[in-house]
Backbone as XML, in Angstrom:
<?xml version="1.0"?>
<chain id="A" units="angstrom">
  <residue number="1" name="MET">
    <atom name="N" x="-18.120" y="-28.920" z="27.300"/>
    <atom name="CA" x="-16.709" y="-29.179" z="27.084"/>
    <atom name="C" x="-16.334" y="-30.484" z="27.742"/>
  </residue>
  <residue number="2" name="THR">
    <atom name="N" x="-15.391" y="-31.138" z="27.149"/>
    <atom name="CA" x="-14.908" y="-32.384" z="27.741"/>
    <atom name="C" x="-13.688" y="-32.087" z="28.582"/>
  </residue>
  <residue number="3" name="ASP">
    <atom name="N" x="-13.470" y="-32.937" z="29.541"/>
    <atom name="CA" x="-12.336" y="-32.754" z="30.438"/>
    <atom name="C" x="-11.097" y="-33.507" z="29.976"/>
  </residue>
  <residue number="4" name="ARG">
    <atom name="N" x="-11.182" y="-34.171" z="28.835"/>
    <atom name="CA" x="-10.018" y="-34.949" z="28.401"/>
    <atom name="C" x="-8.896" y="-34.031" z="27.946"/>
  </residue>
  <residue number="5" name="LYS">
    <atom name="N" x="-7.687" y="-34.471" z="28.126"/>
    <atom name="CA" x="-6.532" y="-33.683" z="27.701"/>
    <atom name="C" x="-6.311" y="-33.893" z="26.215"/>
  </residue>
  <residue number="6" name="LYS">
    <atom name="N" x="-5.865" y="-32.840" z="25.562"/>
    <atom name="CA" x="-5.577" y="-32.933" z="24.134"/>
    <atom name="C" x="-4.205" y="-33.560" z="23.944"/>
  </residue>
  <residue number="7" name="SER">
    <atom name="N" x="-4.070" y="-34.294" z="22.864"/>
    <atom name="CA" x="-2.778" y="-34.899" z="22.567"/>
    <atom name="C" x="-1.824" y="-33.831" z="22.034"/>
  </residue>
  <residue number="8" name="THR">
    <atom name="N" x="-0.572" y="-34.145" z="22.031"/>
    <atom name="CA" x="0.449" y="-33.225" z="21.534"/>
    <atom name="C" x="0.177" y="-32.872" z="20.079"/>
  </residue>
  <residue number="9" name="GLU">
    <atom name="N" x="-0.220" y="-33.863" z="19.289"/>
    <atom name="CA" x="-0.501" y="-33.620" z="17.878"/>
    <atom name="C" x="-1.676" y="-32.661" z="17.703"/>
  </residue>
  <residue number="10" name="GLU">
    <atom name="N" x="-2.704" y="-32.817" z="18.528"/>
    <atom name="CA" x="-3.854" y="-31.930" z="18.441"/>
    <atom name="C" x="-3.471" y="-30.498" z="18.829"/>
  </residue>
  <residue number="11" name="LEU">
    <atom name="N" x="-2.663" y="-30.382" z="19.865"/>
    <atom name="CA" x="-2.215" y="-29.051" z="20.282"/>
    <atom name="C" x="-1.348" y="-28.397" z="19.210"/>
  </residue>
  <residue number="12" name="GLU">
    <atom name="N" x="-0.458" y="-29.187" z="18.616"/>
    <atom name="CA" x="0.393" y="-28.640" z="17.555"/>
    <atom name="C" x="-0.442" y="-28.213" z="16.355"/>
  </residue>
  <residue number="13" name="ALA">
    <atom name="N" x="-1.438" y="-29.004" z="15.991"/>
    <atom name="CA" x="-2.310" y="-28.652" z="14.865"/>
    <atom name="C" x="-3.083" y="-27.375" z="15.170"/>
  </residue>
  <residue number="14" name="GLU">
    <atom name="N" x="-3.572" y="-27.258" z="16.400"/>
    <atom name="CA" x="-4.299" y="-26.061" z="16.796"/>
    <atom name="C" x="-3.389" y="-24.839" z="16.791"/>
  </residue>
  <residue number="15" name="MET">
    <atom name="N" x="-2.164" y="-25.007" z="17.274"/>
    <atom name="CA" x="-1.205" y="-23.894" z="17.264"/>
    <atom name="C" x="-0.860" y="-23.491" z="15.839"/>
  </residue>
  <residue number="16" name="ASP">
    <atom name="N" x="-0.675" y="-24.477" z="14.954"/>
    <atom name="CA" x="-0.376" y="-24.170" z="13.556"/>
    <atom name="C" x="-1.518" y="-23.374" z="12.919"/>
  </residue>
  <residue number="17" name="ALA">
    <atom name="N" x="-2.757" y="-23.783" z="13.217"/>
    <atom name="CA" x="-3.915" y="-23.074" z="12.668"/>
    <atom name="C" x="-3.965" y="-21.647" z="13.199"/>
  </residue>
  <residue number="18" name="LEU">
    <atom name="N" x="-3.711" y="-21.483" z="14.497"/>
    <atom name="CA" x="-3.725" y="-20.139" z="15.080"/>
    <atom name="C" x="-2.600" y="-19.273" z="14.525"/>
  </residue>
  <residue number="19" name="MET">
    <atom name="N" x="-1.426" y="-19.845" z="14.322"/>
    <atom name="CA" x="-0.305" y="-19.087" z="13.758"/>
    <atom name="C" x="-0.616" y="-18.676" z="12.316"/>
  </residue>
  <residue number="20" name="GLY">
    <atom name="N" x="-1.248" y="-19.554" z="11.559"/>
    <atom name="CA" x="-1.644" y="-19.213" z="10.199"/>
    <atom name="C" x="-2.635" y="-18.065" z="10.182"/>
  </residue>
  <residue number="21" name="ARG">
    <atom name="N" x="-3.600" y="-18.107" z="11.097"/>
    <atom name="CA" x="-4.586" y="-17.035" z="11.189"/>
    <atom name="C" x="-3.925" y="-15.720" z="11.598"/>
  </residue>
  <residue number="22" name="LEU">
    <atom name="N" x="-3.005" y="-15.805" z="12.561"/>
    <atom name="CA" x="-2.275" y="-14.622" z="13.009"/>
    <atom name="C" x="-1.475" y="-14.017" z="11.859"/>
  </residue>
  <residue number="23" name="SER">
    <atom name="N" x="-0.858" y="-14.861" z="11.066"/>
    <atom name="CA" x="-0.079" y="-14.392" z="9.925"/>
    <atom name="C" x="-0.970" y="-13.681" z="8.910"/>
  </residue>
  <residue number="24" name="SER">
    <atom name="N" x="-2.127" y="-14.275" z="8.622"/>
    <atom name="CA" x="-3.012" y="-13.640" z="7.636"/>
    <atom name="C" x="-3.560" y="-12.317" z="8.172"/>
  </residue>
  <residue number="25" name="LEU">
    <atom name="N" x="-3.852" y="-12.251" z="9.477"/>
    <atom name="CA" x="-4.320" y="-10.992" z="10.054"/>
    <atom name="C" x="-3.227" y="-9.933" z="10.038"/>
  </residue>
  <residue number="26" name="SER">
    <atom name="N" x="-1.997" y="-10.357" z="10.250"/>
    <atom name="CA" x="-0.874" y="-9.422" z="10.202"/>
    <atom name="C" x="-0.725" y="-8.841" z="8.800"/>
  </residue>
  <residue number="27" name="ILE">
    <atom name="N" x="-0.867" y="-9.671" z="7.784"/>
    <atom name="CA" x="-0.776" y="-9.201" z="6.398"/>
    <atom name="C" x="-1.917" y="-8.231" z="6.100"/>
  </residue>
  <residue number="28" name="GLU">
    <atom name="N" x="-3.123" y="-8.567" z="6.547"/>
    <atom name="CA" x="-4.264" y="-7.666" z="6.340"/>
    <atom name="C" x="-4.032" y="-6.320" z="7.010"/>
  </residue>
  <residue number="29" name="LEU">
    <atom name="N" x="-3.476" y="-6.333" z="8.215"/>
    <atom name="CA" x="-3.188" y="-5.094" z="8.927"/>
    <atom name="C" x="-2.161" y="-4.255" z="8.177"/>
  </residue>
  <residue number="30" name="GLN">
    <atom name="N" x="-1.109" y="-4.897" z="7.669"/>
    <atom name="CA" x="-0.093" y="-4.170" z="6.903"/>
    <atom name="C" x="-0.700" y="-3.539" z="5.664"/>
  </residue>
  <residue number="31" name="GLU">
    <atom name="N" x="-1.562" y="-4.284" z="4.960"/>
    <atom name="CA" x="-2.199" y="-3.742" z="3.758"/>
    <atom name="C" x="-3.119" y="-2.578" z="4.096"/>
  </residue>
  <residue number="32" name="ALA">
    <atom name="N" x="-3.858" y="-2.692" z="5.203"/>
    <atom name="CA" x="-4.749" y="-1.603" z="5.610"/>
    <atom name="C" x="-3.941" y="-0.354" z="5.960"/>
  </residue>
  <residue number="33" name="ARG">
    <atom name="N" x="-2.837" y="-0.534" z="6.661"/>
    <atom name="CA" x="-1.985" y="0.611" z="6.997"/>
    <atom name="C" x="-1.383" y="1.226" z="5.747"/>
  </residue>
  <residue number="34" name="ARG">
    <atom name="N" x="-0.991" y="0.403" z="4.784"/>
    <atom name="CA" x="-0.417" y="0.902" z="3.530"/>
    <atom name="C" x="-1.454" y="1.712" z="2.765"/>
  </residue>
  <residue number="35" name="ARG">
    <atom name="N" x="-2.700" y="1.205" z="2.700"/>
    <atom name="CA" x="-3.766" y="1.938" z="2.006"/>
    <atom name="C" x="-4.052" y="3.255" z="2.711"/>
  </residue>
  <residue number="36" name="GLN">
    <atom name="N" x="-4.055" y="3.238" z="4.029"/>
    <atom name="CA" x="-4.332" y="4.445" z="4.792"/>
    <atom name="C" x="-3.224" y="5.479" z="4.590"/>
  </residue>
  <residue number="37" name="ALA">
    <atom name="N" x="-1.988" y="5.032" z="4.486"/>
    <atom name="CA" x="-0.865" y="5.947" z="4.293"/>
    <atom name="C" x="-0.902" y="6.576" z="2.901"/>
  </residue>
  <residue number="38" name="HIS">
    <atom name="N" x="-1.527" y="5.900" z="1.925"/>
    <atom name="CA" x="-1.546" y="6.404" z="0.558"/>
    <atom name="C" x="-2.775" y="7.248" z="0.254"/>
  </residue>
  <residue number="39" name="VAL">
    <atom name="N" x="-3.640" y="7.476" z="1.231"/>
    <atom name="CA" x="-4.803" y="8.341" z="1.017"/>
    <atom name="C" x="-4.309" y="9.782" z="0.964"/>
  </residue>
  <residue number="40" name="PRO">
    <atom name="N" x="-4.536" y="10.462" z="-0.151"/>
    <atom name="CA" x="-4.035" y="11.838" z="-0.260"/>
    <atom name="C" x="-4.805" y="12.783" z="0.648"/>
  </residue>
  <residue number="41" name="SER">
    <atom name="N" x="-4.099" y="13.720" z="1.218"/>
    <atom name="CA" x="-4.724" y="14.723" z="2.078"/>
    <atom name="C" x="-5.329" y="15.823" z="1.214"/>
  </residue>
  <residue number="42" name="ASN">
    <atom name="N" x="-6.095" y="16.717" z="1.838"/>
    <atom name="CA" x="-6.704" y="17.827" z="1.094"/>
    <atom name="C" x="-5.642" y="18.727" z="0.485"/>
  </residue>
  <residue number="43" name="GLU">
    <atom name="N" x="-4.542" y="18.951" z="1.225"/>
    <atom name="CA" x="-3.474" y="19.811" z="0.713"/>
    <atom name="C" x="-2.828" y="19.196" z="-0.509"/>
  </residue>
  <residue number="44" name="SER">
    <atom name="N" x="-2.542" y="17.887" z="-0.453"/>
    <atom name="CA" x="-1.911" y="17.252" z="-1.600"/>
    <atom name="C" x="-2.879" y="17.164" z="-2.766"/>
  </residue>
  <residue number="45" name="LEU">
    <atom name="N" x="-4.190" y="17.078" z="-2.486"/>
    <atom name="CA" x="-5.151" y="17.087" z="-3.577"/>
    <atom name="C" x="-5.096" y="18.402" z="-4.329"/>
  </residue>
  <residue number="46" name="SER">
    <atom name="N" x="-4.972" y="19.498" z="-3.597"/>
    <atom name="CA" x="-4.897" y="20.783" z="-4.277"/>
    <atom name="C" x="-3.605" y="20.874" z="-5.091"/>
  </residue>
  <residue number="47" name="GLU">
    <atom name="N" x="-2.533" y="20.304" z="-4.562"/>
    <atom name="CA" x="-1.275" y="20.275" z="-5.315"/>
    <atom name="C" x="-1.441" y="19.435" z="-6.575"/>
  </residue>
  <residue number="48" name="GLN">
    <atom name="N" x="-2.140" y="18.306" z="-6.448"/>
    <atom name="CA" x="-2.371" y="17.459" z="-7.618"/>
    <atom name="C" x="-3.227" y="18.184" z="-8.644"/>
  </residue>
  <residue number="49" name="GLU">
    <atom name="N" x="-4.235" y="18.893" z="-8.181"/>
    <atom name="CA" x="-5.081" y="19.649" z="-9.105"/>
    <atom name="C" x="-4.275" y="20.732" z="-9.817"/>
  </residue>
  <residue number="50" name="GLN">
    <atom name="N" x="-3.388" y="21.394" z="-9.102"/>
    <atom name="CA" x="-2.548" y="22.422" z="-9.723"/>
    <atom name="C" x="-1.633" y="21.788" z="-10.772"/>
  </residue>
  <residue number="51" name="TYR">
    <atom name="N" x="-1.077" y="20.643" z="-10.444"/>
    <atom name="CA" x="-0.195" y="19.936" z="-11.384"/>
    <atom name="C" x="-0.967" y="19.534" z="-12.634"/>
  </residue>
  <residue number="52" name="LYS">
    <atom name="N" x="-2.186" y="19.002" z="-12.441"/>
    <atom name="CA" x="-3.001" y="18.604" z="-13.591"/>
    <atom name="C" x="-3.347" y="19.810" z="-14.455"/>
  </residue>
  <residue number="53" name="ALA">
    <atom name="N" x="-3.650" y="20.929" z="-13.821"/>
    <atom name="CA" x="-3.975" y="22.143" z="-14.570"/>
    <atom name="C" x="-2.771" y="22.592" z="-15.391"/>
  </residue>
  <residue number="54" name="LEU">
    <atom name="N" x="-1.593" y="22.527" z="-14.802"/>
    <atom name="CA" x="-0.376" y="22.900" z="-15.519"/>
    <atom name="C" x="-0.142" y="21.966" z="-16.702"/>
  </residue>
  <residue number="55" name="LEU">
    <atom name="N" x="-0.358" y="20.677" z="-16.494"/>
    <atom name="CA" x="-0.194" y="19.727" z="-17.600"/>
    <atom name="C" x="-1.190" y="20.002" z="-18.714"/>
  </residue>
  <residue number="56" name="ARG">
    <atom name="N" x="-2.430" y="20.343" z="-18.360"/>
    <atom name="CA" x="-3.424" y="20.659" z="-19.390"/>
    <atom name="C" x="-3.003" y="21.875" z="-20.208"/>
  </residue>
  <residue number="57" name="LYS">
    <atom name="N" x="-2.382" y="22.866" z="-19.558"/>
    <atom name="CA" x="-1.892" y="24.046" z="-20.274"/>
    <atom name="C" x="-0.765" y="23.681" z="-21.227"/>
  </residue>
  <residue number="58" name="MET">
    <atom name="N" x="0.071" y="22.729" z="-20.800"/>
    <atom name="CA" x="1.256" y="22.376" z="-21.583"/>
    <atom name="C" x="0.940" y="21.471" z="-22.774"/>
  </residue>
  <residue number="59" name="VAL">
    <atom name="N" x="-0.153" y="20.751" z="-22.717"/>
    <atom name="CA" x="-0.487" y="19.814" z="-23.789"/>
    <atom name="C" x="-0.692" y="20.580" z="-25.089"/>
  </residue>
  <residue number="60" name="GLY">
    <atom name="N" x="-0.049" y="20.134" z="-26.141"/>
    <atom name="CA" x="-0.214" y="20.746" z="-27.449"/>
    <atom name="C" x="0.709" y="21.907" z="-27.727"/>
  </residue>
  <residue number="61" name="ARG">
    <atom name="N" x="1.486" y="22.328" z="-26.762"/>
    <atom name="CA" x="2.424" y="23.429" z="-26.993"/>
    <atom name="C" x="3.735" y="22.871" z="-27.535"/>
  </residue>
  <residue number="62" name="ARG">
    <atom name="N" x="4.362" y="23.676" z="-28.352"/>
    <atom name="CA" x="5.671" y="23.288" z="-28.885"/>
    <atom name="C" x="6.742" y="23.649" z="-27.874"/>
  </residue>
  <residue number="63" name="VAL">
    <atom name="N" x="7.724" y="22.792" z="-27.785"/>
    <atom name="CA" x="8.807" y="23.012" z="-26.832"/>
    <atom name="C" x="10.116" y="23.070" z="-27.604"/>
  </residue>
  <residue number="64" name="LEU">
    <atom name="N" x="10.916" y="24.068" z="-27.319"/>
    <atom name="CA" x="12.220" y="24.208" z="-27.932"/>
    <atom name="C" x="13.263" y="23.718" z="-26.934"/>
  </residue>
  <residue number="65" name="ILE">
    <atom name="N" x="14.032" y="22.730" z="-27.365"/>
    <atom name="CA" x="15.061" y="22.174" z="-26.494"/>
    <atom name="C" x="16.425" y="22.574" z="-27.065"/>
  </residue>
  <residue number="66" name="THR">
    <atom name="N" x="17.217" y="23.209" z="-26.235"/>
    <atom name="CA" x="18.552" y="23.591" z="-26.682"/>
    <atom name="C" x="19.572" y="22.762" z="-25.923"/>
  </residue>
  <residue number="67" name="VAL">
    <atom name="N" x="20.633" y="22.418" z="-26.631"/>
    <atom name="CA" x="21.685" y="21.613" z="-26.023"/>
    <atom name="C" x="22.950" y="22.457" z="-25.993"/>
  </residue>
  <residue number="68" name="LYS">
    <atom name="N" x="23.545" y="22.545" z="-24.820"/>
    <atom name="CA" x="24.779" y="23.316" z="-24.685"/>
    <atom name="C" x="25.978" y="22.375" z="-24.858"/>
  </residue>
  <residue number="69" name="GLY">
    <atom name="N" x="27.045" y="22.941" z="-25.305"/>
    <atom name="CA" x="28.269" y="22.159" z="-25.447"/>
    <atom name="C" x="28.407" y="21.558" z="-26.819"/>
  </residue>
  <residue number="70" name="SER">
    <atom name="N" x="29.509" y="20.849" z="-27.019"/>
    <atom name="CA" x="29.777" y="20.254" z="-28.336"/>
    <atom name="C" x="28.995" y="18.944" z="-28.489"/>
  </residue>
  <residue number="71" name="HIS">
    <atom name="N" x="28.695" y="18.638" z="-29.751"/>
    <atom name="CA" x="27.922" y="17.410" z="-30.040"/>
    <atom name="C" x="28.789" y="16.431" z="-30.764"/>
  </residue>
</chain>
């Protein structure tokens, strides 16, 4: 290492680079937390499977829709 002092411009450039890196790491952390929050649990998986099973039963069935009141 050299003992010379860095100029103000060099320090500012280094700080800008570090702030840019910090910003990108912060974004990566937010995305990782978002992905982790969206991982379905075992309980919700069973709920999803039940919902899918219900939808499979409903596919192809006729539905009668009644409307109450005057038209």
